[in-house]
N, C-alpha and C positions, 0 to 999 in steps of 0.2 A: 482143785477148789482142794482147800484145808478139810482135814478130816476133825468135825467137828464133833468127833464122838463122844458123850460123856457130858456133853451141854448140852442136852435136851430132855425131855420130858415128855410124856403124852398122856391127856386125858384118858376117859373113856368111850370118850368121841370120836378119839382119834385127833385133838387139839394137839401141836405139839408148842412147848412150853419153853422159853428161853430160859435157862437155871443160872445165867448169866444176870439176865433181864428181872426173873421175877415177874416175866409178862408174855401172853399168849403172841405169839405169832400172826394171827388172826380172829376175828371175831368166836366168840364160847358159841355165839347163837348161830351164824350160818353167815361163815366165811367171804362166801361166794357174793350171799345178797349185800354184804358190806360194803362188799370192792363197789358194789355196780350203782351203789347210795352214793358209799363217800366218794368215793373215786372216777366212775364216768359219770354220775350226774351233778358230781361239785363241779368239773372240769366241763359238762354241756355235751359228753363225748356218748354218740358217737353223732350227734347232728353238725359237730367241728370240722369233722374229717376230710380231708381232701389231701390230695398227693401230696408225699414229703411233709405228711405230719409228725413232728417230733415230741415225744413223751419220752419227761425226766422224771426221775424216782430217786426218793432218799429211802433207800432200803429194799435190798432184794426180795430178802427174806428166804419163802420158799418157793417164789414165782408166779404167786396166786394172780397177784394182780397184773402180772405180764402178762399170763394166759388168759384173763377176762380179757385185758385190750385186744389182743391180739385176734380171740374169738368174734369181737364186737366189730375187728378192721374186716376181716373175711367176709361177714354178714352185711357190712354196708357194700360191698360192691368198687369200692373206692381202687384205680388201678395202684399197682405198685407197692413198693413194700412200708409198712410200718415203722416210720424209726424209733428206738426205746430204749433210752440207757439208764443204767441205773448202778448206784453208788453204794457199796456194801462194805462193810469194815470186814465182817465176820462170814464168810460166803459155808452156808450148809455144806454139807455133802449131800449128793448126787443120788445118792440112796434114799438118806435123808427126804429129799423135796418129791423123790418118787410117793414114800411114804405117805408123806402129808396129802399127795393129788389125787391119794382113793377117795379123800373126806368128798372130794365134786366128780363123780360119773361122768357126768353129759359135758366136762371136759377131757377125759379120757382119751380121746385120741389123738386132743392136740397135745396134752402135756407130754403122750408119750414121741410126737413128732417131737418137741421141745429140747425133750432127754435126750433122744437119739441125735440130735443135735450141737445138743451144747455145748459147747469146748470152756478151755481157760478164761475165752475173751469174749465171749456170748455166740452169739446165732445168724448166720447170713442166710436165709431162703428167701424164693420168690419172692413173699410179700412180707418178709419179716427182719431189718437190719437192727439187730440186738447186740448191745454192748454194756459187758459188767465191766465196772470200774471199780477195782480193790482197793482198801485198803482205807486211811482216816479221809473222810467226806471235807474236815475242813482244811486239808491242804490240795487233795484231790482236785474241788470242784472251782475255788477260787484256777485254776490252769485248765482247766477245761476249755476248750475253742469255740465250743456251737451254744447254741441257745435254746430252749425246748419254749413249744407250743402252751405245752400241759405240763403240767407238776404234780406227780401222786409224792406227798410228803408222809412215810408212813415207816418214821420211823417207830422203836417201841418209844412208851411212854412218856413223856417230858420230865416227869417227875423221877422217872427211873435209869432213862437216857438223856440226860440235860447236854449231853456235848452236839447230838447232834438236833438241836433246837435253838443253841447258843445262838444270837444275836446278830455274830459276824457271820457265822453260815447263812441264815436266811437273807442276809446281803446280799450273797456273794447268790443265791436262789433270783433274788431281783434282777443281780445285776445280769442273769444267765438266762435269763425270760422275754422273750420278743415285745412289742410291743400291743397291746392286748390281749395276751395272754396271759394264762390262768395258773392257779392250784386250788387243790380240795386237800384237807386231813381230816382226821376224824375227832382232831383236838380240840378246842374251846378255849386250850389255855390262854389268859389273859396276856401273859406273857410273850409268847409265842407271834399271838394279833398284833401285838404292837411292835415285835422286830416285823415282822413282815409291812405292815402300815409302812415302818420309817425305810423299808427296804424297796417301796416305791407301789402297792399294792393298795387297790381300791378292797379295803378288807370288810367282810359279813359276817355274823354267824347264824347256821340256821341250823334248819332241825338234823338232828344226829342219824343214826341208824340203831332200834332195837333199844336198850335201857338209857345209852347215850341223849341225854336231851338236846347237845349243841353239838357241829362242829362248825369248822370256817372254811369259807371259800375265798377266792380275790382275784379282781384282774390289774394287769399291771397299766399306770396308767404313765411313768416314766418315761 
């Protein structure tokens, strides 16, 4: 993975802040609770889990979303491996990810397992099939040959990282979603919701996490 030393700062609570995008990697209030509310709840997970379920994600970051979904998969008792694909242009150094994981002690053993198995392209274990696709998602996603059951759209703020929310990329998200597949994202920005609607999703604005009044969810109708 690329060495991102010098691209992060840490606040007093141990939350990593991207210096490039001037945005935190997860909620300043409670990153784990945010992930559960936005990405699991927004995609009706774990209720929808079934063998072969495939989550795709824009923005791997610290790996918190993966850890949270993996923990939910294990708790669900569904057989086989959770499939999880993440697109990330600026992968963090493993040491930085490990430092970030210290904020979530209840995920500690799983985080240790992830970091022990994590390679340049992901992880393959008995219950996790994780692929990390590095580089510009605007190039990588259209070339991807799979479709997801659920999307975690977790790039930095659309105002600060507009490239990861462009209409063409949202079209690619829609094209790589199974019929009746879903997405969830913390943002309720109007242009993002319109782009996802144009990509075939039935989009809804619902209650956000913490101080964020709204977030967006959707189901693929095309």
